[in-house]
Structures are given as structure tokens and as C-alpha cells.
TORGUZA-997159 format. One record per residue: residue in three letters; chain; x, y, z of N, C-alpha, C, O in turn; residue number from 0. Coordinates in Angstrom, 1 decimal. Each point is the difference from the previous one (the first is absolute). Layout:
<rs>
  residu  chaine     n_u     n_v     n_w    ca_u    ca_v    ca_w     c_u     c_v     c_w     o_u     o_v     o_w  num
     ALA       A       X       Y       Z       X       Y       Z       X       Y       Z       X       Y       Z  NUM
...
</rs>
This chain:
<rs>
  residu  chaine     n_u     n_v     n_w    ca_u    ca_v    ca_w     c_u     c_v     c_w     o_u     o_v     o_w  num
     UNK       A   140.9     6.6   128.3     0.8     1.0    -1.5    -0.8     1.1     0.4    -1.1    -0.2     0.6    0
     UNK       A     1.7     1.5    -1.1    -0.3     0.8     0.3    -0.7     0.4    -1.1     0.4    -0.5    -1.0    1
     UNK       A    -2.1     1.8     1.1    -0.1     0.3    -1.3    -0.3     1.4     0.5    -0.5     0.4     1.0    2
     UNK       A     1.0     0.5    -2.7     0.0     1.0     0.7    -1.4     0.7    -0.5    -0.3     1.1     0.6    3
     UNK       A    -0.7    -1.6    -1.6    -1.0     0.0    -0.6    -1.4     0.0     0.9    -0.4    -1.1     0.3    4
     UNK       A    -0.1     2.0    -0.1    -1.3    -0.6     0.5    -1.3     0.9    -0.8     0.1     0.9    -0.8    5
     UNK       A    -1.2    -1.5     1.4    -1.6    -0.8    -0.8     0.2     1.5    -0.5    -1.1     0.3     0.6    6
     UNK       A     1.4     0.7    -1.1     0.0     1.1    -0.7     0.5     0.3    -0.8    -0.4     0.8    -0.9    7
     UNK       A     1.5    -1.5     0.9     0.7     0.0    -0.4    -0.2    -1.3    -1.7     0.1     0.2    -1.2    8
     UNK       A    -0.2    -1.1     1.8    -0.7    -0.9    -1.4    -1.1     0.4    -0.3    -0.1     0.0    -1.3    9
     UNK       A    -0.9     0.3     1.9    -1.4     0.9    -0.8     0.6     0.9    -1.3    -0.2     0.0    -1.2   10
     UNK       A     1.2     1.1     2.2     0.3     0.9    -1.5     0.5    -0.4    -1.0    -0.3     0.4    -1.1   11
     UNK       A     1.4    -1.6     1.3     0.3    -0.5    -1.2    -1.0    -1.4    -0.8     0.2    -0.6    -1.0   12
     UNK       A    -1.0     0.6     1.7    -1.1    -0.8    -0.8    -0.6     0.9    -0.4    -0.1    -0.1    -1.2   13
     UNK       A    -0.6     1.6     1.7    -1.1     0.5    -0.9     0.8     0.7    -0.9    -0.6     0.9    -0.7   14
     UNK       A     2.0    -0.9     0.3     1.0     0.7    -1.1    -0.1    -1.4    -1.3    -0.4    -0.1    -1.2   15
     UNK       A     0.9    -1.0     2.1    -0.4    -1.0    -1.1    -1.5     0.0    -1.0    -0.1    -0.1    -1.2   16
     UNK       A    -1.1     0.1     2.3    -1.2     0.4    -0.9    -0.1     1.1    -0.6    -0.9     0.0    -0.8   17
     UNK       A     1.6     1.5     1.0    -0.2     0.9    -1.0     0.5    -0.3    -1.3    -0.4     0.3    -1.1   18
     UNK       A     1.8    -1.2     1.5     0.5    -0.1    -1.3    -0.1    -1.0    -0.9     0.6    -0.1    -1.1   19
     UNK       A    -1.3    -0.6     1.5    -1.0    -1.0    -0.5    -1.3     0.2    -0.8    -0.4    -0.5    -1.0   20
     UNK       A    -0.2     1.5     2.0    -1.2     0.6    -0.5     0.1     0.6    -1.8    -0.7    -0.1    -1.0   21
     UNK       A     2.5     1.0     1.1     0.6     0.8    -0.9     0.4    -0.7    -1.4     0.2     0.4    -1.1   22
     UNK       A    -0.1    -1.9     1.8     0.3    -0.6    -1.2    -1.0    -0.5    -0.5     0.2    -0.5    -1.1   23
     UNK       A    -1.8     0.3     1.8    -1.0    -0.7    -0.3    -0.8     1.4    -1.4    -0.8     0.0    -1.0   24
     UNK       A     1.4     0.8     1.5    -0.5     1.7    -0.8     1.0    -0.2    -1.0    -0.3     0.7    -0.9   25
     UNK       A     0.8    -1.0     0.8     1.2    -0.4    -1.1    -0.7    -0.7    -1.5    -0.3     0.5    -1.1   26
     UNK       A     0.2    -1.7     1.8    -0.9    -1.0    -1.0    -1.1     0.5    -0.4    -0.6    -0.7    -0.7   27
     UNK       A    -0.1     2.1     0.9    -1.6     0.1     0.0     0.0    -0.2    -2.4     1.1     0.2    -0.6   28
     UNK       A    -1.9    -0.5     0.1     0.0     0.1    -0.9    -1.0     1.3    -0.7    -0.8     0.4     0.8   29
     UNK       A     0.7     0.2    -1.8     0.7     0.1    -1.3     1.9     0.3     0.4     0.3     0.0     1.2   30
     UNK       A     0.4     0.2    -2.0     1.0     0.4     0.6     0.9     1.5    -0.1     1.2     0.4     0.1   31
     UNK       A    -2.5     0.1    -0.4     0.1     1.7    -0.2    -0.8     0.4     1.6    -0.4     1.1     0.2   32
     UNK       A     0.2    -2.1     0.6    -1.1     0.5     0.6     0.7     1.5     1.3     1.2     0.0     0.3   33
     UNK       A    -1.8     0.8     0.1     1.0     1.1     0.1     0.4    -0.8     1.6     1.1    -0.1     0.4   34
     UNK       A    -2.2    -0.5     0.3     0.3    -0.2     1.3     1.6    -1.2     0.2     0.9     0.0     0.9   35
     UNK       A    -1.0    -0.8    -1.9     1.4    -1.0    -0.4     1.0     1.0     0.0     0.8     0.1     1.0   36
     UNK       A    -0.8     1.1    -2.2     0.8     0.6    -0.4     0.9     0.7     0.7     1.2    -0.2     0.0   37
     UNK       A    -2.2     1.3     0.9     0.2     1.2     1.1     0.0    -0.5     1.3     1.0     0.5     0.5   38
     UNK       A    -1.5    -1.2     0.4    -1.0    -0.2     0.9     0.9    -1.2     0.5     0.5     0.2     1.1   39
     UNK       A    -0.4    -1.0    -1.7     0.8    -1.5     0.7     1.6     0.4     0.3     0.7    -0.2     1.0   40
     UNK       A    -0.4     0.5    -1.8     1.1    -0.1     0.2     0.8     0.9     1.3     1.1    -0.2     0.4   41
     UNK       A    -2.0     1.3     0.0     0.3     0.3     1.0    -0.7    -0.3     1.2     0.3     0.6     1.1   42
     UNK       A    -1.4    -1.5    -1.1    -0.6    -0.9     0.7     1.2    -1.1     1.0    -0.1    -0.2     1.2   43
     UNK       A     1.0    -0.4    -2.2     0.5    -0.8     0.0     1.8     0.3     1.0     0.6    -0.7     0.8   44
     UNK       A    -0.2     2.2    -1.5     1.0     0.6     0.8    -0.7     0.5     1.3     0.9     0.0     0.9   45
     UNK       A    -1.8     0.3    -0.6    -0.2     0.1     1.2    -0.1    -1.0     0.8     0.2     0.1     1.3   46
     UNK       A    -0.6    -1.3    -2.0     0.0    -1.4     1.5     1.3    -0.4    -0.3     0.4    -0.8     0.9   47
     UNK       A     0.6     0.9    -1.7     1.0    -0.5    -0.2     1.5     0.7     0.7     0.9    -0.5     0.6   48
     UNK       A    -1.1     1.7    -0.8     1.1     1.1     0.1    -0.7     0.8     1.2     0.9     0.6     0.5   49
     UNK       A    -1.6    -0.5    -0.2    -0.3     0.7     1.4    -0.8    -0.7     1.5     0.4    -0.1     1.2   50
     UNK       A    -1.4    -0.4    -1.6    -0.5    -0.8     0.8     0.7    -1.3     1.0     0.2    -0.1     1.3   51
     UNK       A     0.2    -0.9    -2.5     0.8    -0.4     0.2     1.4     0.2     1.3     0.1    -0.5     1.1   52
     UNK       A     0.8     1.5    -2.0     1.0     0.5     0.6    -0.1     0.7     1.2     1.0     0.1     0.7   53
     UNK       A    -2.9     0.8    -0.3     0.4    -0.1     1.0    -0.7    -0.9     1.2    -0.3     0.5     1.1   54
     UNK       A     0.3    -1.8    -1.5    -0.5    -0.9     0.8     1.4    -0.6     0.9     0.0    -0.6     1.0   55
     UNK       A     0.8     1.0    -1.5     1.6    -0.7    -0.1     0.2     0.6     0.9     0.4    -0.6     1.1   56
     UNK       A    -0.5     2.7    -1.2     0.4     0.9     0.6    -0.5     0.3     1.5     0.6     0.5     0.9   57
     UNK       A    -1.9    -0.8    -1.0    -0.8     0.6     1.5     0.3    -0.1     1.3    -0.2    -1.2     0.0   58
     UNK       A     0.5     1.4     1.0     0.4    -0.8     1.2    -1.0    -1.0     0.3    -1.2     0.2    -0.2   59
     UNK       A     1.5    -1.2     0.8    -1.0    -1.0     0.3    -0.6     0.2     1.3    -1.3    -0.1     0.0   60
     UNK       A     1.7     0.3     0.9    -0.5     0.3     1.1     0.4    -1.2     0.8    -0.2     0.0     1.2   61
     UNK       A     1.0    -1.1    -1.9     0.3    -1.0     0.8     1.8     0.5     0.4     0.9     0.3    -0.7   62
     UNK       A    -0.9    -0.6     2.3     1.6    -0.3     0.2     0.5    -0.6    -0.6    -0.7    -1.0    -0.3   63
     UNK       A     2.0     1.1    -0.1     0.7    -1.6    -0.4     1.0    -0.4     1.8    -0.5    -0.7     0.9   64
     UNK       A     1.1     1.1    -0.8     1.1    -0.4     1.3     0.3     1.4     0.6     0.7     0.9    -0.4   65
     UNK       A    -1.5    -1.1     1.4     0.0     1.7     1.0     1.2    -0.5     1.6    -0.1    -0.8     0.9   66
     UNK       A     1.0     1.6    -1.4     1.1    -0.1     1.1    -0.2     1.4     1.0     0.4     1.0    -0.6   67
     UNK       A    -0.9    -1.0     2.0     0.4     0.7     0.9     0.8     0.3     0.1     0.8    -0.9    -0.1   68
     UNK       A    -0.4     2.0     0.4     0.9     0.7     0.3     0.1    -0.2     1.8    -0.9     0.6     0.7   69
     UNK       A     1.4    -1.0    -0.4     0.4     0.0     1.5     0.5     1.1     0.9     1.2    -0.1     0.2   70
     UNK       A    -2.0     1.2     0.5     1.0     0.9     0.4     1.1    -0.3     0.8     0.6     0.9     0.4   71
     UNK       A    -0.2    -2.0    -0.1     1.4    -0.2     1.0     1.0    -0.6    -1.1    -0.3    -0.9    -0.8   72
     UNK       A     1.5     1.5     1.0     0.5    -0.5    -0.7     0.8    -1.6     0.0     0.4    -0.4     1.1   73
     UNK       A     0.0    -0.6    -2.4     0.4    -0.7     0.3     1.5    -0.2     1.8     0.9     0.8     0.4   74
     UNK       A    -1.3    -2.2     0.1     0.8     0.3     1.0    -0.2     0.6     1.2     0.6    -0.5     1.0   75
     UNK       A    -1.5     1.7    -1.0     0.0     0.6     1.0    -1.5    -0.5     1.3    -1.0    -0.5    -0.6   76
     UNK       A     0.9     0.7     2.1    -1.0    -0.5     0.3    -0.7     0.5     0.2     0.3     1.1     0.5   77
     UNK       A    -2.1    -1.3    -0.6    -0.8     0.9     0.0     0.2     0.4     2.0    -0.6     0.9     0.5   78
</rs>
């Protein structure tokens, strides 16, 4: 089975998940009116889940899928 993701893609997606979970942790900090949980944490969550993780899906993997080289000779033509 052909896998179009490379190791770099998996690392970027995992980094996005870690950033998103860290943002969720920041949201859970007490007290409720904590400036970090009110102002910083939502942007950290958005950064992880809406910027970094999709970047992991969109960056080129560097792994070639099915590479079919074109022959300089036309089909049916002899060398």
C-alpha cells in the first residue's frame, strides 16, 4: 500500500496535536478569570489545530509515490 506521508508529515501533525493539547491544558487553569486561560489559551488551541496540523497534511512529504518515468521512445518504436 502506498503511503503519501513521510516522517516529517507525521512529526508536524503530532506537534500540532501537542500544541493543541497544551492549549487545552492552559484553558483548564484555575481561577476562571485567569488572563492566560482567557486570552492566550484559545489562540494556542487554534494555532495547534488550525495552523500546525493542517500544515502537516499540506507540506510535501518528500516520499515519491509511484514514479513512472517517461520513455524517450514512443510505444511501438524500436531503439
